[in-house]
C-alpha positions as CSV (number, residue, x, y, z in Angstrom):
1,X,-105.5,45.3,-48.7
2,X,-108.0,47.2,-46.6
3,X,-107.1,50.4,-48.6
4,X,-107.7,48.4,-51.9
5,X,-111.0,47.2,-50.6
6,X,-112.1,50.7,-49.5
7,X,-111.0,52.2,-52.8
8,X,-113.0,49.6,-54.8
9,X,-116.1,50.1,-52.7
10,X,-116.0,53.8,-53.1
11,X,-115.4,53.4,-57.0
12,X,-118.0,50.7,-57.4
13,X,-120.7,52.8,-55.5
14,X,-120.3,55.7,-58.0
15,X,-122.8,54.0,-60.4
16,X,-124.1,57.2,-62.0
17,X,-121.9,59.9,-63.3
18,X,-124.1,63.0,-62.9
19,X,-121.8,66.1,-62.8
20,X,-122.6,68.9,-60.5
21,X,-125.6,69.0,-58.2
22,X,-126.9,66.9,-55.1
23,X,-128.9,64.3,-57.0
24,X,-127.5,61.4,-54.9
25,X,-127.9,63.5,-51.6
26,X,-130.2,60.8,-49.9
27,X,-130.1,57.2,-49.8
28,X,-133.0,54.9,-48.4
29,X,-132.5,51.8,-46.6
30,X,-134.7,49.0,-45.3
31,X,-136.0,45.6,-46.5
32,X,-138.7,45.0,-44.2
33,X,-142.1,44.8,-46.0
34,X,-144.7,46.8,-44.3
35,X,-145.3,50.5,-43.2
36,X,-144.9,49.8,-39.5
37,X,-141.6,48.1,-40.0
38,X,-138.5,50.3,-39.2
39,X,-136.4,51.7,-42.0
40,X,-133.8,54.3,-42.4
41,X,-132.3,57.0,-44.5
42,X,-128.9,58.3,-45.2
43,X,-128.4,62.0,-46.1
44,X,-125.0,63.1,-47.4
45,X,-123.1,66.4,-47.4
46,X,-119.6,66.9,-49.0
47,X,-117.7,65.3,-46.2
48,X,-120.0,63.0,-44.2
49,X,-123.4,61.4,-43.7
50,X,-126.3,61.4,-41.2
51,X,-128.6,58.4,-40.5
52,X,-132.1,58.9,-39.8
53,X,-134.6,56.2,-38.9
54,X,-138.0,56.3,-40.4
55,X,-141.1,54.2,-41.1
56,X,-141.8,54.2,-44.9
57,X,-144.1,52.2,-47.0
58,X,-141.6,51.1,-49.8
59,X,-139.1,48.4,-49.0
60,X,-136.0,47.4,-51.1
61,X,-135.0,43.8,-51.5
62,X,-132.2,44.6,-53.8
63,X,-133.5,47.0,-56.6
64,X,-133.3,50.5,-55.6
65,X,-133.2,53.8,-57.3
66,X,-133.6,57.3,-55.5
67,X,-133.1,60.8,-56.8
68,X,-133.2,64.3,-55.5
69,X,-133.1,67.6,-57.2
70,X,-130.0,69.7,-57.8
71,X,-130.4,71.2,-54.3
72,X,-130.7,67.7,-52.4
73,X,-134.5,67.8,-51.9
74,X,-135.6,64.3,-52.1
75,X,-138.1,63.5,-55.1
76,X,-138.7,59.9,-55.7
77,X,-137.6,56.2,-55.4
78,X,-138.5,52.9,-57.0
79,X,-137.9,49.3,-56.0
80,X,-138.6,48.0,-59.4
81,X,-142.3,47.3,-58.6
82,X,-143.6,51.0,-58.2
83,X,-142.5,54.5,-58.0
84,X,-143.0,56.4,-54.7
85,X,-143.1,60.2,-54.4
86,X,-141.4,62.5,-51.8
87,X,-143.9,61.7,-49.4
88,X,-143.0,58.0,-49.9
89,X,-146.5,57.2,-51.2
90,X,-147.3,55.8,-54.5
91,X,-146.6,58.3,-57.4
92,X,-149.6,59.3,-59.5
93,X,-149.5,56.5,-62.4
94,X,-146.4,55.0,-60.6
95,X,-147.7,51.5,-59.9
96,X,-147.4,48.4,-62.4
97,X,-143.8,48.7,-63.4
98,X,-142.1,46.0,-65.5
99,X,-145.1,44.0,-66.6
100,X,-143.4,40.9,-67.5
101,X,-141.6,37.7,-66.2
102,X,-141.2,37.2,-62.6
103,X,-142.5,40.6,-61.4
104,X,-145.7,39.2,-59.7
105,X,-143.7,37.1,-57.5
106,X,-141.9,40.0,-55.8
107,X,-144.6,42.8,-54.6
108,X,-142.3,44.2,-51.9
109,X,-139.4,44.7,-54.5
110,X,-137.1,42.9,-56.9
111,X,-134.2,40.9,-55.2
112,X,-131.9,41.8,-58.0
113,X,-129.5,44.6,-57.6
114,X,-128.9,47.5,-60.1
115,X,-132.0,46.7,-62.0
116,X,-133.2,50.4,-62.2
117,X,-131.9,54.0,-62.4
118,X,-133.4,57.3,-62.3
119,X,-131.7,60.1,-64.3
120,X,-132.4,63.8,-64.9
121,X,-134.1,64.4,-68.3
122,X,-131.8,66.1,-70.9
123,X,-132.8,69.6,-71.6
124,X,-135.9,69.7,-69.2
125,X,-135.5,70.3,-65.4
126,X,-139.1,69.2,-64.8
127,X,-138.8,65.7,-65.9
128,X,-136.9,62.6,-64.9
129,X,-136.4,59.2,-66.9
130,X,-136.3,55.8,-64.9
131,X,-134.6,52.8,-66.8
132,X,-135.7,49.7,-65.4
133,X,-136.0,45.9,-66.1
134,X,-137.3,42.6,-64.9
135,X,-136.5,39.0,-65.6
136,X,-138.1,36.2,-67.7
137,X,-137.6,32.7,-66.5
138,X,-135.6,30.8,-69.1
139,X,-134.2,27.4,-67.7
140,X,-132.3,28.0,-64.3
141,X,-132.3,31.8,-64.2
142,X,-134.4,34.7,-65.5
143,X,-132.5,37.0,-67.7
144,X,-133.5,40.4,-68.8
145,X,-135.5,40.3,-72.2
146,X,-136.3,44.0,-72.5
147,X,-135.0,47.4,-71.2
148,X,-137.8,49.5,-70.3
149,X,-138.1,53.3,-69.6
150,X,-140.6,55.5,-67.8
151,X,-140.7,59.3,-67.8
152,X,-142.0,61.4,-64.6
153,X,-143.0,65.0,-64.7
154,X,-142.2,66.2,-61.2
155,X,-144.7,69.1,-61.6
156,X,-147.6,66.8,-61.7
157,X,-149.8,66.0,-58.6
158,X,-149.1,69.4,-57.0
159,X,-145.3,68.8,-57.3
160,X,-145.2,65.1,-56.0
161,X,-144.7,63.9,-59.6
162,X,-146.7,61.9,-62.1
163,X,-145.4,59.1,-64.4
164,X,-146.6,60.5,-67.7
165,X,-145.1,57.7,-69.7
166,X,-144.5,54.0,-68.4
167,X,-143.0,50.8,-69.3
168,X,-141.8,51.9,-72.9
169,X,-139.3,49.0,-74.5
170,X,-136.1,50.7,-75.3
171,X,-134.9,47.6,-76.9
172,X,-135.1,43.8,-76.5
173,X,-132.4,41.0,-76.3
174,X,-131.3,38.5,-73.8
175,X,-129.3,40.5,-71.2
176,X,-127.8,40.1,-67.9
177,X,-129.2,42.2,-64.9
178,X,-127.8,45.7,-64.2
179,X,-127.9,49.2,-65.7
180,X,-125.2,51.7,-65.9
181,X,-125.3,55.3,-66.9
182,X,-122.8,58.1,-67.7
183,X,-123.4,61.7,-68.8
184,X,-122.4,62.4,-72.3
185,X,-119.4,64.8,-72.6
186,X,-122.0,67.6,-73.8
187,X,-123.0,67.5,-70.2
188,X,-126.7,67.2,-71.1
189,X,-127.3,63.7,-72.8
190,X,-126.8,60.3,-71.3
191,X,-125.2,57.0,-72.2
192,X,-127.2,53.9,-70.8
193,X,-125.6,50.6,-70.8
194,X,-126.5,47.0,-70.3
195,X,-124.7,43.8,-71.0
196,X,-125.7,40.8,-73.1
197,X,-125.8,37.6,-71.2
198,X,-123.1,35.0,-71.6
199,X,-121.2,37.5,-73.8
200,X,-118.8,40.1,-73.6
201,X,-121.2,42.6,-75.8
202,X,-122.5,45.8,-74.3
203,X,-125.4,47.7,-75.5
204,X,-125.2,51.3,-75.6
205,X,-128.1,53.7,-75.8
206,X,-127.9,57.4,-76.2
207,X,-130.6,59.5,-74.4
208,X,-131.2,63.1,-75.7
209,X,-134.0,65.7,-75.3
210,X,-135.5,63.9,-78.3
211,X,-135.5,60.5,-76.4
212,X,-133.7,57.6,-77.7
213,X,-131.2,58.8,-80.1
214,X,-129.3,55.8,-81.0
215,X,-128.7,52.1,-79.8
216,X,-125.4,50.4,-80.5
217,X,-123.3,47.5,-79.4
218,X,-119.7,46.8,-78.8
219,X,-117.7,43.6,-77.9
220,X,-115.7,44.6,-74.9
221,X,-112.9,42.0,-75.1
222,X,-113.4,40.6,-71.7
223,X,-114.5,37.5,-70.1
224,X,-118.2,36.7,-70.3
225,X,-120.6,36.3,-67.4
226,X,-123.7,34.4,-67.3
227,X,-126.7,34.5,-65.1
228,X,-125.6,37.0,-62.5
229,X,-126.0,40.7,-61.7
230,X,-123.6,43.1,-63.3
231,X,-122.5,46.4,-61.4
232,X,-122.1,48.6,-64.4
233,X,-120.1,51.4,-63.1
234,X,-118.5,54.7,-64.4
235,X,-116.0,56.8,-62.5
236,X,-117.1,60.4,-61.6
237,X,-115.3,62.0,-64.4
238,X,-116.8,59.2,-66.8
239,X,-113.4,58.1,-68.1
240,X,-113.2,54.7,-66.5
241,X,-115.9,52.0,-66.6
242,X,-115.9,49.0,-64.3
243,X,-118.0,45.9,-64.3
244,X,-117.7,42.4,-62.7
245,X,-117.9,38.8,-63.6
246,X,-119.2,36.6,-60.7
247,X,-120.4,33.1,-61.7
248,X,-121.7,30.5,-59.4
249,X,-121.5,26.9,-59.5
250,X,-118.6,24.5,-58.9
251,X,-116.1,27.0,-59.4
252,X,-116.8,30.6,-58.4
253,X,-115.1,33.4,-60.5
254,X,-114.7,36.9,-59.0
255,X,-113.2,39.3,-61.5
256,X,-113.3,43.1,-61.8
257,X,-113.2,44.3,-65.3
258,X,-111.8,48.0,-66.2
259,X,-112.1,49.8,-69.4
260,X,-111.4,53.3,-70.6
261,X,-114.6,55.1,-71.8
262,X,-115.0,58.0,-74.3
263,X,-117.9,60.1,-73.3
264,X,-118.1,61.8,-76.7
265,X,-118.3,58.6,-78.9
266,X,-119.5,56.2,-76.4
267,X,-116.5,53.8,-77.3
268,X,-115.0,51.3,-74.7
269,X,-111.3,50.7,-74.9
270,X,-108.1,49.2,-73.1
271,X,-109.8,46.3,-71.3
272,X,-108.1,44.5,-68.4
273,X,-109.2,42.3,-65.6
274,X,-108.2,41.9,-62.0
275,X,-109.0,38.5,-60.5
276,X,-109.9,38.9,-56.8
């Protein structure tokens, strides 16, 4: 059982299929609010990691995105409220993310997990694209009503980066929390996915050097989930997709959902579920 748990842990923490490079080389840690509060950083190599304590302005309550360049040099992070540069200060034009819903209630970072993701920009090594969302209170919980994206030119502000486009709405619907991404089979473009709330429908966005190329949807044939975070995860080779159903209430369901994924067409097939 321990081996199964470890395997699932490692699989589920491969949330982005990048391909070659050290883009996930550094992870930031720490939920305390202020600069003087201690935080930390994990730096990975091919076989191990090193933990470094640090003091940093940005805290993370649940939402976190970080990215390095292909050589592993740290570039930026975001907690869903603002974007920090490599010096851990506010990136030029990096404040004011997600202008909707519950954002003002969480100045030190969103409490929801998997709500943003930073990707390399297709065909342009100087740019990165951040996909992100917030929630809007409807009844007992705040679903996501928009998927936003913002673009960073890392050459701006003397190499510390500048958000040159911010809070653009990719599409609108009623969605559960969580964003997943996988490289297209061409090794350049990206598939970005979110799930419709209380439904088995997944939205699929294809992002290319020209921006959003297409938006489509598909019924996955799995049990629907309502009002919870989805950890939308692709295997490193992009051939498998995992998500989860975890509902609160009187009866708590904990189900891992596994599907095959075609990186060329963006189609999901062969759904199966593991009740844990």
